[in-house]
N, C-alpha and C positions, 0 to 999 in steps of 0.2 A: 415505624415510617409509613409516610403517607404515598401509594404507588399510583401514577397518573393514570396509569395504564394493568389493561388486566392482562394477564398471566395465560396466554395463547395456547391454547393446548387442541387434540383433532388426532384422529385415527388413519387417515391416508398421507397426509404430508403436511411440513412446515418447511416455511421459505422467511427468510428475512435478510431485506438491502436495506440498500442508502438511497432509494426511492422506492416509492409504493408503486409508478407503473412496473419497475425491474420486477418486483415483488410478485404484482399480479402475472405477469406472464411465466416465472419461476413455476406457478402453481396450474399455471395453465396447460402447461407441459405435463407437470404429476397427474390433472386430470384426463390426458389425453394417452396417460400408459407408460408416460417417460419417468425414466427413476431418476435421482437427485444431479448425476452426471448432466446428463442430459438437463435438466431443469437449471442448474448452474450455470450451463454454457449460454442456454436462452436468456436466462437473467442478464451474464454476463457482456450478451451483442448489445442487450435492451439497454446496459449502462454505458454504455458506449455512445448512444445515439441522444438521452435525454439527462446524463451529467459532462458535457464535454468542455467542462472548463475543470475536469477530477480525472479522465482516462480516456482513452481515444485507441484506434487500431494501432495506432504506429505508436503503442505504448506497452508496458510490461503487467504482469500479473504471474502469484505464486500461488497454487490449489494447491490443499490437500485433502486426499480424500479416502474415506476409506469403505470399502466395497467387501459387505457382509459377507460374500462368497469365499474372499481371501481372507480375511479375520486379519489383514495387517493395511496398517495406514503408508501411505506411497504419498509422495508431493509432485508434482508438475514444476517446474523450473522454466517460468514465461518471461525468464529477465535473461534479453541480448546481450551477447558482450560487446567489447568496443570493437571498430571497424579495426581492420590489419594495419593501416597508416597511422593509426592514434597513437604517436608515443610521444615522451617526455619534450625527447629533444623538436621534435614535429612543433609541440606548442611552443614550447623555449626561440624558436625561429622568429615564430609570429611573435615574440613577444609579450607571453602570454605567462603568467606565473601560477595562476589558479584557474582551475577549470570556469568557464564559464557557467553563467545560472541558461542562456537561451540563444536561439537560434540554432545553427548546423553541427554547426563545432563537436556539441556533446552528445550526439545522438549518436547511438546503438542499434544496434539490428534490430527491430521490433518482434519483441517477444509472446502479446495477447494473442493475435491470432496462430498461432503455432500449438503454442500449450493449449487454446480451446481445441482444434482440430485434435490435439492427442489426448486428450481430455475424451473427446464425442468416438473416437474410433476406438482406443482403449476399454474405454470404459461403460459409453454408453448406448443407447438403444435408436433413437430416435435418426428419420433422415435428416438429412444437413439444411435440405430445405424445408423443414420445418422447425429447427431451432431456428434459423435467418429471420421467417418470414415476420416476426413481431419487431424484431430492430427494422429490417424494411419497411414496415408499416410506418414506422411512427417516425422513421427517418422523411419519406416522402408524402404523409399524410401530415404530422406534423405534432408536436406535443409541446405540453406548455412551459414553460422557459423559465428555471430557480432563476429566485433573488440573486443569489452568489455569481450564475450563472450572466444576468444580466449587469450585474455591477461592475464583473470581470470584463466584459464587452465594453462598458461604455468607460470604462478607465485605460483602454485598450486603442479604441478606435480611432485618435489621430496617428498610430502606428500603424495599421491596418489601412487606411485612407491613403496615406504619404508610400508606404515600401511594400508592407505584410496585403497586397492590390486583392490575390485569392481568402484570403481570411475576411477581408471586406466582403468582398462575393457571395460568401458564405452564412457568414456571421451581420453585416447590416444591410438587410434588404432593404429596396430604398433606399440605399445611403444612408439610413436612419438607424439610430442608437433602437432597439427593442427593448419593450417596459419588461419587467417578472408577470410572469404569467402572456406572456403575446402568444401566440402561435407559433412554432418555431421551425422549419423545416431545412433538408442538410440534403436535397436534390445528389447533389454530387456522389456522397456516402451510400447513398440508395442506388443508385446505378452502380457505383464500384462491387456491392454487393449480389445487384442481379448479374452483372456479368460473370460475378469468379462463381455462381450457382448455374448460370448458363452453359461454362466452359465446361466445371465438374458434372454435370449431367450426360455435357455430350460426348467426356469422356469416358463414362462408365453406366453400369444399369444396377448397380448395388452401394451399397450404404458405404462401406468403407472403400470403393473405388473409389466414388464421390468423395468424399472427404479426405482422402488423399489426394485428388486433383486438385480441388482448392486450394490445400495448401501450395502444392507445386506454383498454382496461377498467381500467389503472394509471392514467395519466395526465392521463383526463379520464371515466371511469368508476366506479364503486363502491368502488373503490382510493382513489382522487384525495378522494371525497365523503368518504372518514371518516376522511382525513387532515383535511381541509380543518374537519369537524366537531371532530374530538379536538382541535388547535391550537389556534381560535377560543375554544371554549368549555370546556377545561381547565385551570384554575392548578393548574403542576405544581412542586412542590420540588425548585429544582436547586441547583447548586453554587454562588451566589450568597449562599443561605441564607434566600433567599426563594421567595415561587411568584410564578410568571410564564403566562402562557398565550403562545401562539408566533405567529410570525412569518408562518408558513409559510400561502400557500391553494392552492385546488384552481387560480386562475389560473395561478398559476406555475407548478403541474405540468402545466397544459396547457400555457403556452408554451414550456417548456424541447422539444428534440430532440439526441439525440446527433450530435456532430461527426466525421466521418472525415476525417481530419487530415495533412497532410506532415509527418513527422517532422524533427527535428534531425537533421544524421548530421555524422558526422568519420570520414575515410580514417583508419586504422591499421596501417602496413604494409602487409602483404595484405589486411586487413580492411577494413571498414566498418563504423561500430557508428550505431545507431540509438536516438534514445531521445525521448519526449514532447515537446512545448515548453516555453516556460517559465514557463504554469500550475500545468506540473509544477516539481518538484526535478530533473527527469533531465536537465537540460542541463547539468548540476554534474557527472554524470558526463564528459560530453565535451569541461569543461574543466579537469580535473584529468586525463584523459586528452591532453590538447593540451600540459598545461606539461609532462607527464614525456616528451613523445614526444624530447624535446630533452637526454632525461639516461638515462645509460648503467647501466639497471637492470639489465641481462643482469652485467655489470664488476662491480655491485655484489655481487651473488646472493641470491638469493631467501630472505625472513627474513631476513636483516642486518641490522644494526642502521644503518647507512649506506640500505638500502632502505627500512627501515619508517620511519627517520625523515624520509626522502625525501617518501614516502605520505603521513603527515602535514604537513608543510609544503604539500605543494602541495592537499592536504585543504582548511587555512585559507584558504589565497589564492581558490580556487574555491569556497566555501562565504562568505567574507567577499562575493563578487560575489551569489552567491545572495540571498544577504541584502539589500544594494541597492537591484540594481536585477529580479527576477525577480517576475512579476505574470501578470495577464491580459492578452494580446496584445491581443484585443479591446477594452480598455478601458484601455488605455497601451501606447505603443511602448516594447518590449524589444530594446535594441542588440545582440541575439544573432550577427548575421554582426563585428559589432566585439570582443564578447566570446569569439568562436572564431578570428580574427586570427592571424597567425604573428607579423605585429611586435607584435601585445598578449601574448600569451600569452609570447613571447620574453619581453619587459619582468616580467612577472607572476615566470617560471622565473629570473628573476636574484637574485629576492629570497630565495631558499630557501638558509640560509646553512649556519654548521656548527652553527647552537644553535637551540635551538627558538622560532621566534617568541612572544610574549606577548601582542602585541596588534597582531595584523592586520587589513590594513585594506581594503575593498575601492578596485579600482583606478575611474579615469575614461576615461569614452571617451565624444567628446565633451563639446557644452557641458554638460549636467546635472551636476548635483554631487550625488553617491551619499551615501544617507547609510545608517544601520541605526538602525530605533527601537528603542529599551529598554523593556525589562519592566518591569510596578510589581508590586513585591514584595506576596505576599498576604499579611495574618496571620492564622494560622488563628485561630477563638476559642478559647476555654479550655473546658477539656474537653471539645472537640469528638469525637464519636463517631467512631469508624474508617471507618465507613459516608461519611463526611461527606469526611472526609481524601483516601480513595479517590472522591470523585465531584469533588472539586476538581481531579482530575490527570487530564487527559484522554484521556491513551491508555486501551488496552482494557484493559491488563495492571495485575493487582492488585499492590499493592507493597508492600515489611514498611517500617511505617515513614512517614518524608516519602517521596515521590516525588522519585526521581533522572533526570537528565538520559541519556537512554542507553539505559531501558527504552521497550520496547513488543513489541507481536505486531499482525499481520493475516495475510494469507492468500498464497498464489503459485500457480500450475498453468503448464505449460508442456509442450506438444504438439508430436509431430515426425509427419508421415506418411509411406504409400509414396509418394505422388506428390509430393513436396518440399515440401509446406507445412509452414508454422511458427507459431505462435503462444503467446502469454506474457500471462498478466492477472494485474493486482495488486489484490485486490477487499478493500475493507475498508470500513468505518463502519457504524453500525447495529448496534453492540453492545451487549449487551445490559448493559452496566453505565450506560453514560454517558446514554441517555434512555429513561421508560417505553413497556412493550409497548401500541401500539393495540388498545382491544378489540378483537375479532372479529378482525382481522387477522392477529396473531401474530409482529408483527414490531416494532420502534422504530424512529426515525427516526436517520436519520446527526448528525453534528456537526461535522461540518468545517469552517463556519464559525469555531469558536475557530480556528482557523491565519489568519486577517486581523486586521489591526490598528485598533485606532478611534483614528487620527490623519487628521490630509488631506494628501495629497499624497504617498504612498508608492504605490510599482508595487502592492502588497499588503495595502491599505488595504482597509476593509469599505465596498460601494458597492453597491446594487440592480443585480441581474444581473448580479454580477461573480461568476466562479468564484474563491475562495479556495483559496489559492498551497497544493495538495496536495503531500503524500510520497510519492503512489505514482509507482513509477518502472519499466514492466519494459522490457526491452530486447532487442534482436535484433539479431546482427551476423552478415555476411556476409563469406565469403569467393570473393576471385578473382570477385566477381559472385554466387557459389551460397551456396543456405543453407548455414549452418555452425551458428550457437547462439541459440537462445530461454530468456533466463535470468530471473528475478526471486529475490527475498528480502523475508518481511516485516523489521520494524526500521526506521518511521517516518524522520526524519533520517540513519541509519545505513543504510537502502540501499545508496546512490552510492556506497559506502565500500565495503561488504561485498562489492558485486559485482565491483567495479573492480578489488577483489584478485585475485578467482577469474577473472577474465578475463585479467587478467597475468600472472598461474601460466600460462595454458594459453597466450597470444598468444607472452609472451618467453620461456617457460622451458619449452614443448612436455610438463606434463602433461594427462594424460586428465582432462573433466569432471569426474570421480568425487574424482580427487584431489585435485584444486585447490578442491572444496569443501568440504573435510575439515582444511587447510592452518589452521594459528591466526590469528587473526582482529584486525583493532586498530580502534578511531574515534576521532577528532580530538570533542571535549564541549563545545567552545570556547564556541557561539555556543546562543541562545537554542534552545530546542527550539521546534519549531512547533505544539506543544500545550501546551495551561494545568497548572502554573503559569508557561512561559516558564522552566524552571529553565534554566541556562546554568553552567558549570565552565570559565573561563577556563583554558590551560594542560594541561587536563587530557588528557590518552590513554589510554584505557579498551585494553587488552593483557590477551588471554589468555596464564593461566600457561604453558600450553605454547609459550611463544615460548622459554624457556628462559633461566636465570638468568643468563647473558653477556650476552643483549641486552638484559634488562629493565633489566640496570646498567649498559649500554652509553649504554639508553637515559634512563636518567636521569642522568647525566656529560652528557647532550647540552642536559640542561635540562628535562625532558617531567619534568611530571608524575603518576606514574603510578597510572592505579588499575587495580590487576590484580584480575581475575578467574576462575572457576574455567576448564579447558580447556571447550574446546565448547557455548559459554553464547553467544556472535554470531551470531544473524542462521540463518536455515534457508535457504538459496542453492537452489531448483532452477532444474534444465536442460533441454531441451530439444533434441538438433539432428542431426547428418548429419558421420561421419568422413569427412572427403573422399578418405581413403586408398581405405578400400572400402568405402564406399555405405552401411554399416550406420548404421543409426539409433540415436543413443547418449538415456541418460537418467542422471540423479544428484541425486541427495537432498544436502545435510550434514545427518548425522546429530545435530544437535544439537537438543533436545527429543525425542528418540526417540517421531517424530510424522510428517515425511515420508519417502516413499516415491516410487519410481519402479517404474515398469513397463516390459517389453520385450516386445515380439510378434515 
């Protein structure tokens, strides 16, 4: 294959992210003596500014870390829970049968800021001011507006002007829709972070004390007060077509703390793969890997009809289990050990046939009866404006016509440093399309609550204080117990399909990370998406045209219902790690979207 970008290698640091400015910010922190965790946090805050259509301070993040000194992988959960007032009965009283995509009702406690603070406090070394300075600089001085952000603002401008007026003030300077590439500023967000720093520095003179003071200012101070007041007193036009106040309160913010958790893990040959727990979709990567471990992937050949078919069928089996079994294990037992047990995965593997399965079912583990909730089709109103169509779609991406499964976007940053530390984060939520900007703060709330079900008795049912299952799913891989690779991608439900394909290309076929990120990608769209309106396309396999006509024809003969999309359109995998043969650090970014870039020094 022809690789479009070189394999980047260096000796002092490697950063890969979904925006070139964030990658540069991360490398600048490494150049100043910071470690991978400092660099990831600084890049993460920069992403909140330069990719406002894909993430923000009011959203969520999942961070995986490998501190070399500890020799263990840990996961920082930046997925906030649902408010205490959020009950199925409360939504039923409002006449709502399916979680809305946008507005204030699906807001969870903002998890991103707290998770970044936990990362800095527990694993970082740099002062908070140094980490926040680049983001403040871009928010106050300006950054080039991405085409995706410009398209989002243009689509939502009528709503911003008439209803979400603080969003108009932030994203329609001079009441005009900004063009792609225009210099965009967010003075309110810059002011929010500057005030956080002032309060932190006034409260303490040491690094850890300032980080804690900043966290307190967000979750118990002026930011929590502003969120509480806005949610309680403002009726917001949302995706239901009506106006509703929010359920989130200052007490919900004050009660939440980001957890540092043990990951789920699976050995695979010389590798061990680490993923977040089943409050995310992360273990579905491991379930696919466990099923495929008994298949002769090398014998099939990379990118052949049999190879792609086998990956697609394994994905159907694993995602059926995700839909039936995954949820917040703090509220509902999730049988992860049983789902990853060799006997169970062998049984699931035996279900893969020569033809595409059109009705894959979850497996049974223990006495429980698995079941998958069914989405209720939404009926758009007559002559509905385009902005309402976009509002009903819970993904951050602006879609043309009706929203389709498989679309989506978010952010990723991965870092490896010269001390052998690895960090990878997938931030999302709090995007400008799905909730109004809170006046004076400069950012909207996240809407991750839309991924919960308004039904009783399911592991991912809505409940007060429960984390709605997130799609955010970073990965860390050790090889022979040594740091090897940290990676992730935007893409909602598809993240753990595209990243799995990259990993297998490296682990089974020996490709360098950069070449692996550029391979043609595929994904199933069989199950209801996590985001409203819960679209599904049973039996559909989305495939990039670059797979080639012979492979595509062969997949159709096997019964796959193909949706062939242009080359290089699925995902933006970002990876950073260590070459075990040379000890060089490596960065890799998929060329899709002409936006993700890596840096090595």
